[in-house]
Structure formats: C-alpha cells, structure tokens
MIGUTI-326944 format. One record per residue: x, y, z of N, C-alpha, C, O in turn. Coordinates in steps of 0.2 Angstrom, whole numbers, plus 5000, padded with zeros to 4 digits. Layout:
N
XYZXYZXYZXYZ...
END
This chain:
277
552153725061552253675055552153715049551653745047552753705045552453735037552153705034552053645035551853735028551253695024551453645020552053645020551253605018551253555012551053585005550453585003551553595001551353604993551553564987552053534988551453574982551453534976551853584971551853564965552253634973552553674970553353654968553653644973553553654962554153624961554753674964554553734965555353644967555753684970556453674967556653614966556753724967557753704964558053664969557953674975558353624966558953584970559353614974559753644970559453604980559953644985560553594986560553534987561153624988561753584987561653534994561953474994561353564998561253515006560653465004560453474999560553425009560053375008559653395014559753355019559253425015558753445022558553385025558453325022558553395031558353325035557753345037557553405035557253305040556453325041556453335050556353285054556553395050556653415058556053445061555553425058556053485066555653515068555153565063554553565063555653605059555253645056554753625050554253655048554953555048554453525043553853475046553353475044554153435052553553395053553553405061553353355064553553465064553453475070553753435077553553455083554153385074554353335080555153355078555353395074555653325082556353305084556653245081557253245079556253175082556353125081556553105075556753045074556553145070556753125063557153165060557153175054557553195064558153255062558653215059558953235053558853155061559353105058559153085050559653065046558553085047558453075042558353125036557953165037558753125031558753165026558253145020558053085019558053205016557853175011557953115006557553075005558753125004558953095000558953015003559052965000559053025010559152955014558452905013558552845013557852945013557452915012557152885004556852835002557352935000557452904992557952844992557752784989558452834995558952784995558552734997558452674994558252745003557752685005557352655001557252585001556952694998556452674993556752634988556652584988557352664985557552634978557752564981557552514978558152564986558352494988557852444990558052384989557252454993556652414993556452414987556152354986556352454982556152454975556652384972556352344969557152384972557652344969557652284973557752244969557552254978557552194981556752184980556752124977556352204980555652194978555752154969555652094968555952194966556052164959556352114958556052064956557052104962557352034962557051994964557151944961556751994971556351944974555751924969555551874969555451974966554851954963555151904956554951854954555751934954555951894946556151814948556051764945556451814954556851744955556351694962556651654965555751724963555551684967555351614966555351564970555151604959554751544957555351544949555151574944555951514950556251514945556151454941556051404944556051454933555751424928556251404923556751444922556251344919556751324915556651364908557051384904555751374908555751434901555551494906554951494909555951544906555851604911555151644908554951644902554851664913554451724910554751794909555351804908554351844909554651904908555051924913555651954911554951924919555151964924555951924925556451944924555751864926556451824927557051824921557651814922556751824915557151854908557451914909558051924907557051964911557452014911557952024917558452064917557751994922558151984927558851964927559351984929558751904922559251864919559751894914560351884914559451924911559851964905560152024908560752034907559852064913560452094917561052074920561552094919560752014924561551984927561951954924562451944926561651934917562151904913562651964910563251974910562252004906562552064903563252094909563852104908562952104914563452124920564052094922564552124923563952014921564451974922564951964917565551964918564651954911565051954905565552024905566152024904565152064906565552134905566252134910566852134909565852124917566552144922567052094921567552104923566852024918567151964919567851994913568451974913567552034908568152044903568652094905569052114901568452114911568752194914569252144919569752124917568952124924569352104930569752034931570152024935569351994925569551934924569151874928568951884934569251814926568651754928568951744937568551734941569451754939569651744946569351794949568851774951569451854949569251904952568451924951568151954956568151904946567351924944566951884950566451894951567251844954566751804956566851834964566351814968567351874966567251904972566951984972566552014976567251994965566852074966566352104962566252164961566052034959565252034955564852084961564552144960564852044964564152074969564252144970563752184969564752174972564752234974564652284969564352334970565152264963565052294956564352294954564152354953564052244953563352244951562852274954562352294952562952264963562452304965562552384965562052414967563152414964563352474963562952494955562652544955563052464950562752494945561952494945561652544942561652434947560852414950560552474952560152514949560952494959560752554963560852614959560352654957561252624958561552694954561052694949560652744950560852674945560352664939559752674941559452734939559452634945558752644949558852714952558352754951559252744955559352804959559252864954558952914955559552854948559552884944558852914941558652974940558652844939558052864936557352864940556852874937557552844947557052864951556852944953556352974956557452954951557453054951557053084946556953144947556753044942556553084935555853074937555453114934555553034942554853034942554553084944554953124947553953104943553653164946553553164953553353114956553653224957553653214965554253214966554253224972554653204964555353194968555553274966555453304961555753304972556053374972555453434972555553494974554853404970554153454969553753444975553353484975553753404979553253404985553653404991554053364993553553464995553853465001553553525006553053545004553753545010553653605015554153665014554753665013553753725014554153785013553753845015553453835021553653915011553453975015553254005009553553995004552754065009552854115004553354165004553554185009553454174998553954224997553754294994553654284988553654344996553354394991553654394986554254374986553354414981553354434974553654364969553954374964553654304972553954254970553454184969553554144964553054174975552654124976552954094982553354124986552654034980552753984986553553944984553753934979553953934991554553934991554653854994554353854999554853804992554953744996555553744999556053754995555553745006556253745009556453675011557053665012556053625012556153555013555853505009555353485011556153485002555853424997555853365002556253355007555153335000554853275004555453235000555853205004555553224995555953174990556653214987556553264983557253184987557853224983558153144981558153094984558353174974558953134972559453104975559953134977559453054977560053014981560653024978561153024982560753024972561353014970561553094969562153094968561153154969561453214969561353244977561153294979561653184980561753214987562553184987562653134984563053214989563753204989563953164996564553154997563453155000563753115006563553035002563852975003562953034998562952964997563352954991563452894990563652984987563952964982564752944984565152904981564952994990565452974993565452914997565852874997565052915001564952845005565052795000565452755001564752774994564852714988565652724987565952674987565852784986566552784983566952754989567352714987566952774994567252755001567252685001567752655002566552655000566552585001566952544996567252494997566852564990567252524983567952534987568252474988568152574988569052604988569252554994569752514993568852554999569152505005569152425002569652395003568552404999568452324996569052324991569352284990569052384988569852384981570452374984570852354981570552394991571252394994571252324996571552284994570652295002570552225003570852184998571352144998570452194993570552144988571252134986571552074985571552194985572152204982572652174986573052124984572652194993573252154997572952084997573452044996572352054997572451984997572551944992572851894993572451984986572851944980573551954979573851904976573952024981574552014981575052014985575652004984574652044991574952044997575052104999574952154995575352115007575452185007576152205005576252265005576552155005577352175001577152204993577352254990576752134990576752164982576452224980576552254976575952244986575452304985576052364987576152404983576452344992576952414994577552424988577852474987577552374986578152374981577852394974578252434971577352374973576852404965576952484967577352514963576652514971576452564974576952604975577152654972577452584981577852644983578752624981579252654983578552564976579352524975579752584971579552644969580352574971580852634967580752614960580852564956580652684958580452704950580952704946580952674941581552744949582152744946582152834945581752864942582752874948582952944947582352984948581752964949582353054948581953104949581253094946580753104948581353064938580753044936580352994938579752994937580652944942580352894944580052924953579652904956580452964953580052994961579353034959578853034962579453074953578853114953578253044950577653054952578352994946577952954946577552924952576952914953578052914956577752894963577152934967576652914970577552994965577053054967576353044965575853034968576453054958575753034954575352984956574752994957575652924957575552864958575052874965574452854964575352894971575052904976574352954977573852954981574353004973573953044972573353024970572753034973573552984965573052954959572552904964571952904963572852874969572552834973572052864978571452864978572452914982571952944985571352984983570952994987571353004976570853044975570352994971569853014968570452954971569952894967569352904970568852904966569152914977568552914979568152974979567552974978568553034979568553094977568253104970567653134969568553094965568353084958567753054957567353084953567752994960567052944958566552984961566052994957566553024968565853034971565753104966565253114963566253144966566153214962565853204955565453244953566053144951565853144944565253134945564853174942564853074948564253054949563853094950563353104947563953154958563453204960563553244955562953264953564053274952564053334949563553334941563253384938563653274940563153254933562453254935562053274932562453224941561553204942561253274946560653294945561653314948561453374952561253414946560753444945561853424941561853474935561153464931560753504929561053394931560353354927559753384930559353414926559753374937559053414941559053484940558453514939559753514939559453594941559453604932559153664931559653574928559353584921558653574920558353614918558453514922557653504921557253574927556753594925557453584932557053624936557153704931556653734931557753714928557653784924557253774919556853814917557153714916556753714910556153704912555753714908555853684918555253694920555053764920554553784917555353794924555153864926555453924920555453984921555653884913555753934909555354004906555554064905554753964907554254024904554154084909554054134907554154054916554054094921554654144922554654204925555254104920555754164920555854204913556254244914555554204908555654254903554854294904554654334900554554274910553954324908553554324904553254374903553254254901552754234898552154244903552154244909551454244898550854234901550854174906551354134906550254174909550254104914549954054909550153994910549654064904549353994900550053964897550253904898550554024893551153994890551753964895552153914893551753994900552053984904551853914908552253884912551153874908550953814909551153774905551353714907551153794897551253744893551853724891551953674887552453774892553153774893553453714897553953684897552953724903553353684909553253614906553753574906552653604903552753524901553053504894553353444894552953554889553353544883554253514884554553464882554353584886555153604885555453544889555953514886555253514894555653484898555753414896556153374899555353404891555253334888555853304883555953244882556153354880556853314876557453304882557953264881557453344886557953344893557753284897558253264901557153254898557053204900557253124897557253074900557453134892557653074889558453094890558853044890558653144890559253144889559553114895559953074895559153144901559353124908559253034908559753004910558753004905558852944906559452894902559552844903559652944897560352914895560852924899561252874900561152984902561353004907561452964914561952934916560852964916560752914922561052844921561452814925560952804914561352754912562052754911562352714912562252814909563052824907563352834914563952804915563052874919563352874925563452814928564052794930562952784928562952714931563452654928563752614931563552664922564152614918564752644922565152604925564952724921565552744922565852724929566452704930565352734933565552734940565652654942566052634947565452614938565452534940566052514936566352464939566252534930566752534926567452534929567952494928567152604932568052624935568152594940568752594941567752574945567852534952568252464948568752444951567952434943568152374939568852374937569252334939568952434934569652434930570152464936570752444935570052494942570452494947570552414950571152394952570152394950570252314954570652274949571152244952570552284942570952244938571752284938572252244938571752334937572552354937572952344944573552364944572552324950572952314956573052254958573552234961572552214956572452124956572852104951573052044952573052124944573152074938573952104936574352084931574152154941574852184938575452134936575652124931575552114942576052064942576152004937576651984934575451984936575351934931575551944925575851914921575252004925575352024916576052044914576352034909576452064921577252094918577552024917577952014913577351974921577651894920577551874913578051844910576951894910576851864902577151904897577051894891
END
C-alpha cells in the first residue's frame, strides 16, 4: 500500500479510482475520488435543505431565510425564462443543477481537495500524489457529461410532451426552403446534438483550468527556484486573489449551465405559441 501524504498534487485529466494500489483492496475499484466528492456535496446540500426547512416558521430564522431567498431567486429567474407553465415542471431539475454545481465548485476550493492522497517519492522532485483522496467533481468530464445528458433527455421529453412528436419534428426537420433552408436544417440538427457536449465541456474546462491555475500558483515559488522560506510564503500569499476569482467563476459557471438549459427548454416549448402571437 502506498503511503498517505499531505503534499499538494497537480490535477490529472482522469479521475483515479480507489483500487488495490491505493487501499490494498479491490472492492472499491468502482469508486473514483470525484464520485466521493459528489456524494459529500449531495449530503451537504441535503443537510442544508433539511436543516433549513425542518421547522418552518412564519418569521423565518437565518437558515430558513437564506434557503427561501435562494429558492425564490431561482424560481423568479427561471420563470422569466421558461414561462409560468414550464417553470412548474422544470424548476426541480434546473434548481438542483444550479445548487449542486455551485456547491461542488466551491467545495473544490477547500483545503485538502486534491492535496491529500496516496503516491510515491520521485527522485529530485519530492513526493508525488498518484491518487488524490478528493477531486473536484465538476473537474471530472464523466460528471459534467452525465448532468448534461440528463438535462438533454428531460428537455427532449418536455418538448415532446408540450408540442407533440409531430410538432417537434416539424419544428426541427420541417422544410425551410431551398438550399439555404437545407443548410439551416443541418445547423439546427447539429446544434441540438452538440448541446450536451458543449454544456459538459464548458463546465469541465473552466473548473479544470481553475484548479490547474491554483496548483500552479501554489507551486510558483518552487518552480522559480526560490529559497524554501520564500517558496512557503508564496504558496500561501500568491493564490489568495485567485481563490476569490474562483469563487466568482464557480458561481458564474453554475449560472451559465442552468440558464443555457432553461433557454433550450424555452426555445422548444414556447416556439409555436410565440409564432401565433
């Protein structure tokens, strides 16, 4: 079994699993470090929601007030995009996506995420972590693609349930007129098919880049060959502005993912109604 260390590690594209090399057992090979973080984030969100709503009061306390403010903000924002009818159907998905992505993005900034794990000594380099214990779940393409595919499937279901199979086919594949219309048809089909890919890659790329940036800033002194004392101070001071930047990026990416899903739903479920007006 490889030794446990507190040395920071660079983020890898793959999400390592807790296999025999790390734990000395084989029955956790299905569990990746990003899945573990996703489970922790879900538990934190459920605890927060349960704690805020278990004893609802007419004059809310701080927890209930915060929870209600978040829900009201999301509901009003999404209602303005998808409409009063669709918000009752799509709110649970869209609000869940926003809250989960936001918590996951901010959770990745906590100390220990990506900096504790199993590894080995590398000559002239020090200790290198091969399997981090925790990894930002939105920096795993499997997770972001999974969320995008689920959103895409529900978008398709809601679209067909609202306008019907024929209405969906006519809107998407109906005659557009001449060669120009045929090209518009091709672009329409391609744009629909790449939506899950673009959603997942946008979120994954931004979070992964942010984690890589923070790792680079933490090890900047060592990279430049500064003395140990200066390297230590730089590893604490230099990343601080970038942590605030990543807090903003985490919020923006949660909003972008959620709003794009809402816009896709609005475009396909209210198209015919808007044309009549």
